[in-house]
N, C-alpha and C positions, 0 to 999 in steps of 0.2 A: 159263465154266468151272464144272463141277459142284462142289457143296459137298463138301468132304472133312472128315470128323469124326475126330479123333484123341483117344482117351481117354488122357490122360497120367497121371491119378491116378484110381483106382477104389477108394475106401474108403467104402463105404456103412455108416454108423454107426447105432446104435440110435435109434429115434424117441423124442423127448421130447414131453410134452404141451405144447400151445401155450397160454401164459398168457393169461388174460382172455377166453377163448372159452367159450360154453356147452358142456355135455358132449357134446351131439349135434350141435352146429353144425359146418358144414364148416370145415376148417382152411385158412388161406391156404397156397398152395403156391409153390415157387420156380420162377420162369420168367425166361428170358433176354430182356432188352429188345433188340429188333432195332435195331441202330445203323447209321447210314450207313457205307458202306465208307470206312474212314479212308485218308487219304493217307499215303504212306510217304516221309518226307523223309530227308535225311542226318542224321547224328548230331552235326553241328557246332553248338556253342553257346559262348557266352562264360561261362567258369567261373572260380571263385576257389578251386578245389580241384584238387590233382594226383591222380595215380593211386593214391597212398597216403592220399588223403583229408586231406591237409594244406593249411592255409590258404596261398595264394599270391596274387600280384598277378593281376588278371583277365587272361585270355589266351584265344585261340581253341583249343578242345579238341574232340576227337572222343569225349570221355567223356559227351557229352550224352545218349546212350542206353546208357550203360555201356560196358564194354570190348568187349562183343560188337557194339556198333553200328558200322556201316560207312557210307562215303559219300565224296563228293567235294565240295569247296567251291572256287569259282573267283572270281578277281578280274575286274574289267572289263578290256578290252584297254588297253594303254598302249604308248607308244613307248620302246624301250630308248635311254637317253641316256648316262649316265656309264659308265665302264669297269668299275665294280664295283657289284654288287647285294648288300646285306647283309640278314640276317634272323636271328631267334632261334628255336630249335627245341628241342622236348623230346619225350619219349615213346619207344616201343619198337616194334621190327619183329619181334615174336614173342620167345619166350624164347630167349636166346642171339643174337638178331638174324639178319640175312641171309635173311629170308623174302621180301624184295622187294615187300612189300605196303603198307607205310606210309612215305610219302615226300612231299616237296615238289618241284614241278617247274616249270621255265620252259618254256612251250609257245608255239610259233608260232601266233598267233591266227588267221592265214589258212589255214595248211596243216594245223594240228593236230598236227604232229610235236613230240616232246619235244626241247628244245634242251639243257637241263641238268637234273640230278636229284640230290637229296641225301636219303639214307635217314634214318629216325629215329635219333637219336644214342644210344639205349639209356640215357637218363638222365631222371629225373623233373624235373630243373631245366633251365631254358632255357639253351641253348648258342648262342653266336654262330657263324654260318657266313657264307660269302660266295661269290659266283660272279664269275668274270672274264667280263664280257659284252662285252669289246672286240671280239670277233669277230662281234657281231650289231648293229652300229650302225644305228639308225633302224628296226629291225624292229618291227612290231606284235606284241606278245606278251601273255601273261597268266600269272598265277601259279595253279597248281592244287595243292591240298593233298589227298592221298589217304589214306584209311584203308580198307584192303581185308581186314583180318583180323577175322573173326567169332569170335574166341576169347575166353575169359574171363580171360586173364592176359597181361600184356606185349603188349597189342594196342591201343594208343592212340597218338595223335599230338597235339602242340600247337604253336602258333605265337604268339610274343609281338609282334614288330615286323617290318615289311618296309620297307626303304629302297631304292627305286629312283629316287632324286632325279634330276631334278625331277618326273618323270612320275607316280610312284606312291610315296606315303609313308603307311603304315598303322601305327597303334598300337592293337592290339586291347584294351588295358586301358581304352580309352575307348569300347568297344562294337563291335558288328558294323556295318561300313559298309553302307548301304542297297543299294548296287549290287553287292554280292558275291552270287553266285548260290548258292542252296541248292535244287536242283531237287526237286520232289515228283512222285510218281506214285501212282495208286490201288493199294491193296492187292488182291492176288488173293483171291478168295472162298474161302479155306481157313480152317476153324475147328477149334478144339480145345476139348475139354470138361474142366474140372477138377471132378471129382466127389469129394465127401467134405466133411462139415461143410456150409458154404454152397457150393453148386455154381455154377459160372460157365461161360459159353461165350464165347470170345474169338476174335478174328482171329489166326490163327497167325503171320502175317507182320508185323503192325503193332506198333510199339512203344507207341503211344498213340492214343487216339481223337481227341485234340486236335491239329489241324494247326498248322503253323508260322504260319499266318495268325492264330492266337490263339483261335479259338472254334469250337464246333460245336453245332448245335441238333438234338435228338433228339425226334421227335414221340412222344407217348404216347397219351392218350385213355382213361385208366383211373385208378382210385384204388388205393392200395397201403398196406399196413401198414408195410412198411419197404422201403428201397432200399439195395442193397449195391454199393459201387464198388470194383472190384479194381484194384490197382496202388498208387496213392497214394504215389509216391516222386518225388523230384527228385535229380539228380546233384549231390552235394555241397552240399545246401541249408543255409542258415544258420538256426539257431533263431529263431523269431518272424517270419521273413520270409514274407510271403504271396506265393505264386507263381501264384495264380489263384483260381478259385472255382467252386462248383456252384450254379447257379441253378435253382430249381424253380418253374415258372410254372403257375398254375392257371386253370381256365376262368373262375372268378370270384375277385375279391379280388386282393390284392397278392402278388407273388412272394416267395419266401424265398431268402436268399443265405447260403451257407456258405463261409467263407474256407478255402482250401487253404493252411494255414499250417504251416511246418516245425516239428515238435515237437508238433503238435496233430492235424491231419488229413492231414499229409504227412510222410513220413519221408525224411531226407536221408542215411541211412547205408546205403542200398541193400540190404545183405544181413542187417542186424540192425536190430531195432526200436530207436528212439531211447530215451534214458535217462529221459525225462520221464514221470512218472506220469500226466500229462495227455494222453499219446498215446492217441488214440481209434482205433487200428488193431489188427487181430487177424491173426495168420498164417493164410493159406489153405492149401489142399492143395498149392499150388505154393510150395516153400520160399523163393522169391525174390520173392514178391508177397504183400502184405497186403490187407485190405479194411476199408472204412469203412462203418458202418451209420447211415443217416439215417431218421428217422420223419417223413414228410411230413404235412401236414394231411389230414383225412378227405375233402377235396374231390377232384374229378377233376383229375388232372394233365394239363395241356395239352402241355407239353414240358419237357425238361431241357436246360439250356444249360451246357456245360462251357467254361470260360474260362481262358486263360493271361494273365499280366500281361506285356505285351511288354517293358517296361523292365527286367524281371528276367532276360531272355535264356533262361531255362530253362522248358521246357514240362512241366507236371506229367504224370506217367505214370498214365493211367487206361485200362485195357484192356478192361473188360467191366462191365456193369451187370446185376445180378440183382434182380428184383422179388418180394417176398413179397406175394402178392395172390390174391384170389378171382376176379379178372377174367379174362375170355377176350377176346383181341384178336388181330388179325393182326400186331400189333406184338410180341406175346409168344410166345416159342418154348419148347417143353417142355424140361425139364432132368431129369436123373436124380432119382429119388425118394429123396433122402437127407435127413437131418436132423442138426443139430449134436449133439454129445455134451452131457451135462448141464453140464459146466464151461464149454463154449463158449456154450451157451444162457444161462447165468447171466451170462457176460461181455457178451453182446449186450444183455441186458436192462439192464445197468448202464451200458453205454457207448454206447448209441444216442443220437445227438445230434438235437436238434430246434430250432426257432426259439427262441433265447434260453436254451437248455439245452445244456450248462452255461454258466454266466456266463463270458463270454470274458475279462473282466479277471482272474478267479481262475485261469483256464487259463494266461494269459500270465505271471502271477506264478509259477506252478508251473514253467513252462518256464524262466524266468529262474533259479529256485533250482536246478533240475536241471543247468543248464549253467554254474553259477558266475557268473551275471550279477547285477548289483546290482538290488534291487527297484525298482519303478517310481518311487517317490517317496523313494528313499534319501537324496538330497541336496537335497530340496526343503524350503523353509521354509513352504510354503503347501500346505494339504490341503483337500479338498472332500468334503462329504457330499451324495450325489445323491438327489434326489426326482424321480420321474417322475410328472408331473401327469396325463398322458394318453398313451396309446400310439397314438392315431389321428393321421393326417396332417391337421393343421388349417391349417397355413400354413408358408411358408418364412421368415416374419418373425415378430418377437415384440416386444411393448412392455410396459413396466413403469410403473405409475402407480396412484394411489388412485382406482379407477374407481367404487367404491360409497360413497365418502365416510366410511369408518369409521376413517380415520387410519392404515390399514395399506396397504402397497404390494401391488397385485395384478398379475397377469400376463395379458396378452391375446394371442391368436393367432387370426387369421382373423376369425371372427364369434362367438367365445366369450371369456370371461375367467375366471380362476381366483382365488378368494379364500380366506382362511383361515376355517374354519368358526366358530372361537371367538375369533379375534383373536390367539391365541398365536403366538409366533415360529415354533414347529415343529408347529403344529396341522395336521390334515388339510386338504388343499386341495379345494375344491368348485368344480365347473364351473358357470358361469352363461351360458346362451345370450344373445346380444344380439338375434338376429333370429328368435326362435321356435325352430325345430329347429336344433341345432348341425350345421354342415356338415363333412363328412369327405371328403377327396379320396383317390382310389386311388394307391397308391405307384408303380404303373407308369404314370406320367403326370405332369402338372403341376397346380399349384394356380392359383387366380386371386387368391391372397394372397401376393405375393412379399416385400413388406416391410410392417411395421406401425410406426406412430409415434403416440405419445400427446401430445395437446395440447388445450387449451381453445380450440377453433376459433371458437366463436360468443360467447365472453366471458361465459357465464352462470355460471361458477364450477365447472362439472362437466367432468371430463376426457373428451374425445372420442377416437375412434380413426380415424386416417388409414390406409387400406389401399391400397397400390400393387399393382396386378394384374399379370398376365402382361406381359412387355415388349412394348410396342406397344399394350397394352390400356388400359383405363380405370383411373383412380384415384378412389376414392370415400371419403367420410368418414361414419362412423357417429355420430350425435348421441346423446349420453348423456342419457336422460330424467331423470336425477337421482333416480330411485327404483328400488329393486331389483325385478326381475321384469318390469318394463315393457319393451316392444319398442323398440329403438333405431331411429330413422329413418335412412334411407340417402340421401345427397346425392352427386351427381356433382361431382367437383372438376375432373378433366381427362378428356377423351375418349380421349386417347392419351398414354402416358408411356413414353419410350424409356429405354434402358440398363438394366443389371441391378443397379446400385448407387446408386439415387437416395438423397439425404440430406435430412433436415429440419434446417435449420441457420439461424442468424441471420447472414446474410451482411453486412447493412448496419449492424449494431449498434444497431438501433432497439428491441431487446427482443422482437421478434416473429420467429418462425421462418418461413422460406420453404422450399418444396420445390425442391431442385436436381436437375435431370434433363436428359436429352437429348430435345429436341423435334424429332423427325426426326433430322437430322444436326447440329443446333445446340444447344450448351449453353445452358440456359434456367433461369429461376426462375419459380415460380408462387406467388401469394398470394391469399387470399380477398379479395373486393371488399367494398363496403359491406354487401352481403347475402351472407353466407358460404354460404347454401344454393344460390346460383347458381354456375355454372361459374367457376373462378378466373381471375384475370388473369395472363397469361403474358408475360414479357419475355425476349428472347434476349440473353444476355451476349456470345455469340460473334458474330464477323463472318461474312459469307456464305461466305468462303473458308477459315475455320478448320476444323480436323478435328473429328470427332464420333464417337468410338469407342463401341461397345456395352458394352465391359467396361472398368472402371477409372475411378473418380471419387472425388475427395476434396477437402478444404478445409484451409487453414492459411496462415499468414503465411510465404510463401516468401522474400520479399526483405527482411524485417525492418522494414517501414514501419508496422507496427502494424495493418494492415488484413488482412482475410481473403481470400486468393486461392483460385482453383479449379484443381485439378490433375487431369490425365488422363495416360495413358502417353505421349502425344505431346508433352506440354509443360504449360504453365500460363497461366491468364489472370490478369493483374495487376489487382487491385481499384483503381479510380481514386480519386484524392484528392477529386475532386468527386462527391458523392453523386448517383446517378441517371444519370451519364454512361454512354452505351452507344455502340458495343460496347466491351468491355474489351480491352485490349492483350494479344495472345497471344504467348508466348515458346516457341519450339520447344525440345524436349528429348527425349532418349531415356530414358524412365523405365520401371522394371520394375513390372508389376502388372496385375491383371485383375479385382479386386474393390474394396473400399475402399482408398483411398490415404491414408496417414497422414503428416502433416508434423510433424517434430520434429528438434531438433539432437542427433543421436545421439552424435556424437563430441565435443561440447562446444567446438567451435571458433568458435561464434558465428554460424554459418550454418545455415539450416534444411536438413534432409535429407528424403528421402521413402522410406517403407516400403511395399512392395507384395507381393502374393501371386498365385498362379496360380488362376484360377477353374476351369479344366477340364484341368489338367495338374499336373506336379510343380514345386515351386520357390517359395521365399520369399527375397526379397532387399531390401536397403536401398541407396538411391542417395545417395551423398555429393556434396554441392554443393561444388565446388572452384573456384578461380580459372580453372582450365583447362577446366572443364566438369563434367559429372556422371559420377561413377565408381560402377559397380555392384559391390556386395559380396554374395556369396551367403551366405545364412543356413542354409537347409535344402533338401534335395532328396528327402527320404524320404516326404513327405506330399503326397497328391494332392487336387485339387479344394478347395483352401482358399479357398472362395468368400465368406468372411466374415473380417473383420480388425478388432480393436478395440484401440486403444492405451490403456494404463492402467498406473499404478504399482501392481502387484498385491501386492508384498511390502513396500511402504512404505519403500524405501531411497532414495527421491528420484529414481530413474531410471525412465524409462518402459519397461515391458515391453509385451508384446502377447499377446492371446488369439486363437486361430484353431482350425481343425479341418477335418474333411472334410465337405463338403456331400454327404450320402448320395444316391447315384444322381442326380447332377445332370442327366445326360442318359440316365437310365434304364438304367444299366449299361454304357454305351458309352464312358465316359471312361476314361483310364488309371487303374489302381488302384481301380476301382469295387468290387472284391471285398475290398479290404483293410479292416481294422477301422475303425469309425466313430469316429475319435479326436477328442476335444476336448482341447486342450493350450494351454499358455502358454509363452512364451519369455522367460526371465529375461535382462535386459541387465546386463552388467558393463562397466566402462570403466577402462582404465589407460593413462596417458600418451597419451591421444587415440585409443587403439586400442579398438575395440568388439568384444565377444564375446557369444555367446548360448548359453544352456543350455535345452534343451527339457525340459519337465515335462508328464507326462500327467495330465489330470484325469479322463478316462474314455475307454473304448474301445468303447462301445456306444451312442453318441448322435450325436456330430458336431455340425455347425452347419447353419444354413440360409443365407439371404442376408445375415444380419447377426447379431451377438452383442450382447446387452445386458449391461452391467456396472453393478450397482447394489447398494446395501446394503439388502437386503430385510428383515432382521431387527433392524436398529438397533444392531448391535454394532460399527459403524464399520469393518467389514471388507468389501471389495467382493466380491459374489457374482456368479455367472454365470447367464444364462438363455438357452436356445436353443429353437427350434422347427423341425422339419423332418420328413422322412418316417419317422423313428423315433418321433416324438411330441413332447411338450412337456416340457422338463426344467429343473429348478432345482438349481443347485449352490451349496450353502451353504458358504462358506469356514469351515473349522474352526479356522483359525489355526495356530500353530506346534506 
């Protein structure tokens, strides 16, 4: 089909000078980025807002693309059983009703004919309805929910629950079932141009460039001064909730990720800008769409990736991308020669976002204040002062020890360590290479330093560094020369080290630490031999038929016999009473966790429990040991990729809290929640009458964790501090007390 261009707004405004350019230099011009033809899905989504934008229980709604959105969603086929099918329904069939376009239907799955139909009830609240299905015994049927009204008012439908027991029972408050169909088709190649201020060219038919599958990649091949993204809304979004992100990938170097957060870079009010002063959106010439301005690096942009967060059910609306650039490319299409007015140009200069600007923590505090939400640390007795020692990706692991022998604790990551320049508690930190040139890893990829541990491995009195590489790769140790500036020697400890959460721990109580890891599929320990510069001695704790997962490993006294056992999500190995006896006895259990597993009696009943987190998804839980078996208790589902966990009494109340956070881009942007803020947080434990509860406290939103977190008193004030290293750099969080 030939491309049709429709000018919907033509307001060519006075040209303003381009800031920062030489007087006779050519000015960047506005050009439309040619995007892949978007798919056009239905408007159905799980929402927590009704047609009046009021908070409600999650339900299936056709407001996912606004009231003008249309489409059909269908259940899988099921056999009609009981004589009655009940459901809850809300919404409208046009102003005054009786349009016949918005309804729920029972359809014969084989013949396609409608058996029963109920129209929208004309109410924003869910209403219970039922069908007498006694006349259709044993028929294969399906439920179809239709929104056929492309109007801007009283044109939506919602469903809460469907009960066709025993064949089909659905509660949409728990999310969209995977087997419900939401068909997509390619948008027709019709375009419309919005001219005036910042011009845009968008697909006339498509609601958003991001498909229901969750992401789209747009090739580029040029550099740009600014990128403008049109749309930037979600239907009924919650302040501070991240519904996706914009990734900018370059030919060289690491990508940049910008969260699409409601109240910051996304608006959830649809027709009005949100109330937060931190909102970085400006109205466009289309009164129903705003735009976001991003300043990329000066490098050539390889591609732009737009991502939705599947667990949030809402797909952010982005309809067009305009590039302010001097480049010429087949990917760039001409736009009307317009320029923003002086006040809009001033706004753009002040509100363009770039990597690290503005500070996300300040933005989130502003959003909280604007929406009447409590400040981040309003109820916390513990506060932290952040020091970023390095912005390079050195390692996913970090270690704390006095490496240079000056009596002060230092911080090591990868093949460098950081020390205080004058020995003061808050002095500047200086980087000291261990192996000549400091090694930096690209953020779009992996390091070969997954975990770091400090120990005197050769007994010479100087603290060495053990570095566990990529899972399945080698573990090496760097020998401390004992004098500053000298090159550390590298020794191979293990040719292969499995699992992603190895631990350096004294398992047998002899005062020396062993490396606990998975050797192939068997849980094993490794120790230096008489000559620690030679490969270490490995022993398998597990029997040949015991499980060996890649994720989830920890230690603790599970059975209360005073010995240190080993825990994995599949169960635990019991430390034998007879030292050196192998293999250890394995006890099967269904435990939650995919990173460090922590053993502690959380409920105070005298039996050890287990705390675990999700390495590549959402969720933190503790598993209670009861006489009837292990019972899982959910703690949090808001934070993804909690690939590090450290148990510690952070507030000094005698109960164990824990520290965790997001491992930034654990799988290079392909894990759930990858675009969400890089939180570092701690969970405060309280206990009453054997009941355990947890309160989440944020320490930071722009750092996260790596493969482990180190908790240590670095400044000698007897308060535990936090240290992390990952793709955002190396960070030290000094506890500032109450």
